[in-house]
N, C-alpha and C positions, 0 to 999 in steps of 0.2 A: 156585175157591179155589186159592190158591198152596200149594206143597208145600215143606216144609223137612225135610231129613234131618239126623239128629244121631247120634252115636256113643253107645252105651250103652242103658239101659232107661228107661222113663218115671220121672220124678223126678230124673233126673241134672241137674247144674248146667247142661248144654247145653239140656236141655228147659226149664228155668227161663229162661234167656237168650232162647230162641226165643219163649217166651210173652211176654216183656217187649218184644220187637221186633215181633212179628206175632202178636198173640193169636188172630186169626181163621184163621191158616194151619192146613193140615193138617200135623201135626208127627209124622214117622215115624222110629222108631228103627232103627239099623243095628248089626250086631255089631262091625264094625271101622271105622277111619277110612278105610281103603282102599275099603271098600264104599261109604261116603258119597260120596267123590270119583268112584268109578266110576258110581254112579247119576246124579249131576249132570252127569257128562260125557256120558252117554247121553240125558239128558232136559233140554233146555235151558229148559223151563218151570219146572223146580225150583231150589232153592237148598239150600246146606248151611250149617250153623253149626258151626264148629270152634274149640276152645279152642287158642290159639297159644302163649301164654306166661302165666306167673303171676308176679306182683310179688315173691313171696317165694322160690319154688322154681325160677323161670326157665322155660327152654323145655319145651314138652310133648313135642315130638319128631316133628312132622308135616312138617317142611321137605321131606323127600325126596318127599312126596306133592304138596306144592306145585310142586316141580321136575318131577315126572313128569307131572302132569295139567294143569298151567298154567291153572287155572280163573281167572276174573276176580274180583277182590275188590271187592264193592260197598260194604262198610261195615266199621268196627270197632266193637265194643261192649265196654265195661268192665263186668263183672258183679262185684258185691261177693260174695265167698265167705264164707258163715257156716256153719261146721261145727257139726253137733249130734250128740250121743250118742243113738243111737236103739235101743230094745230092745222086747221084748214088754211089753204093758200090765202095770203093777204091778211091774216090775222095779226093784230098788234098786241103786245103784252098787256097794255091797259084794257083790252076788252075781255081778257080772260078772267073768269071768276072761280071755275071749278077745274080741279086737276086730278087725273086719274092714272093709277099705276099699281104695280105690286107693292105690298107694304115695305119691303126692304128699299125699293127705289125711292119711295116717298121719304123714308127716314134718312136715306143717303143725300137727299136734296132739300133737307128741311130748312136750311138757312134762306135758300132762294124762295121757298114756299111762303116762309113767314114774312120775309121782306116785301113780298108782293101781295100779301093778304089773300092767299088763295085758299079754297076750301078742298080739303083732301078727300078723295074717294078710293078706297082700297079695292082693287080688282085682283083676279087670280093671276094675271101675268102682265108684263109691260107690253108686249107685242099685241095682245088682245085688246088692251086699252087703246092702242094706236088704231086698230081695226075699227073699234067702236067710235072713235072720234071721226074717222074717214066717212063712216056711214051716218054721222049725226046731223051733218049740215048746220052746226051750231057754233059760232065763233067764240062763245063764252066758255067752251070746254076745250081742255087741252090734255095731252098725255106726256108722261115721262117714258122715253124708250130709246132704242139704239137708232143710228143713222140708217141701218138696214131697214128698220121699221118704217121709217120716213119714206124710203124708196119703194118699199113693198106696197104701202098703202097711199101713195101719192099725197103725202103731207109735206108741209114746209117745216124746216127746222127754224124755229123762231129764235131760240137761243141755244147755242152749243154749250157742252160741258158745264151743266148747272149743278154738278155734285159738290158737296161740301168740301171734300178733300181730293186732291189730285192723286194719281197712283192708286186708285181704287182697283183691286184685283179680286176676281172670283176664281177659286180653284175648281176645276171640272175634273170628273173621272170618266174615262172611257172604259166601259166594262162590257162583258159577255159571258156566255155560258162555257165555251171552251177554255180549258186551262193552257196558258201560254206564258212563258217568262224568258227574259234575256239571259244569255250565257253570262256567267260570272267572269267580269273582266276588270278593267281599270277605271270604269266610269263610276259615278256616283249613283247609288241605287236607294230605293225605299222598299222596304218589306212591310206590308200591311196585313193586319190579322185581328180577329176578334176572339174574345175569350170570356168564359164565366167561371167564377171561382167556386171551389167547394165552400160550403158554409161552415166557417170556423172563425174564432177571433183573430184579428191581425192578418187575415188571409192576404190582403192586398199588399201589405208591407212585406211579408215574407216572400210572396210571388215575385216582387220586382228586385229582390236582392241579386239575382243571377245577372241582371243587366248592369248593375254597379260593378260587381266583382269582374265581369268580362269587358268593362269599358265600352258598352254599347249605349249610344244616345238615343233616347226615346223622343221623338219630335211631336207626338200627339198621343194623349192618353185621356179618353173621355168615357165616363160612365152613363148608361142609359137604363132605365127600369125596363124589365121585360114586359111585354104587353099584359095589361090588367094586373100589374103587380107593383108594390112599392117596396117589397123586401127581397126581390131577386133582380140582380143587376148584371148586364153584360158590358164589357169594355171594348171600345174601338181603339186600335193602337197603330201607330207608324213608327218605325225606327230606321235610323241611317244604316244602310248596309244591305248587302245581298244575302239571301237565306243560306247560300252555299258557304258564306264566310264562316270559319270555325268558331269565331267568338260569338257570332249570332246564333249558330246552332246550339252552342252550349247554353246560352242564356234562354232560348226557347225550350230546351229540354228541361231546365230548372223551372220555368214557368209552368210547364205541362204537369209536373208533379202536384201542383196546387189546383188544377182546373177540372171541372166537370164537363166543360165544353171548350174546344179550342179548334180554330179554323183559319188557315192562311187564306187571305183574300187576294193576294197578288204580290208579285215582285216586278218592279219596274224602274226605269230610269228616272232620276229626280230631275224635274223641269229646271231649266237654266236659270229661271227667275229666282230660285232658291239662293243662288250664289250672289245675288245683287244686294 
């Protein structure tokens, strides 16, 4: 049986995503994202599922771990995020004073929180908040979490879909130690890589010229300072296409001339959500 590590506790959105992708896998919680990456780098037979960005609130903040561990990306998965107000059985909305969840979930439900004058409490994760409410025996407290969390911790869904905007998606990455990529075919692919430029003026501008000349579309380009540094940056990049496509190869060769560090993170099929 394959193993998938995720950050958080049972009932988290990562747990939900893992069940959607590999329902028969052994799904194992970790306290931190770093622990997930560390376990997968030591055990090549395992995988991790990590939230990378959210359509509404942006990056989750795991880029430094992608840079540090350099695990291979096998797939991306877009999970529809539906936030629910969870409380002890029989709780009415009017009884709730305090709301607990992950910072992103709280910000994604800010309209509901404001209109009900609730006091926000930031916790490490959504499912952990649900577990805490389940153990609290206090009807003045509620959590924002998934319907799976309600089931896992025997809570009532007091109100469904309390997020500000419908169609809220989180992009998850499935990663592991072993290198694996799909054969080049007629499907839509993403090639994901990281690079660090040589220190010279206009380095970024010059390095990206190859993509324009070869007609390769960059779907993501983000810079991050290296640990303990404000003058050394690495870039995380996704492009449309398979690494075996001659145009992609040419543009990456051109980029390589300007880099002091370059690493391909993965080649994988684009999630069907991208076409919507």
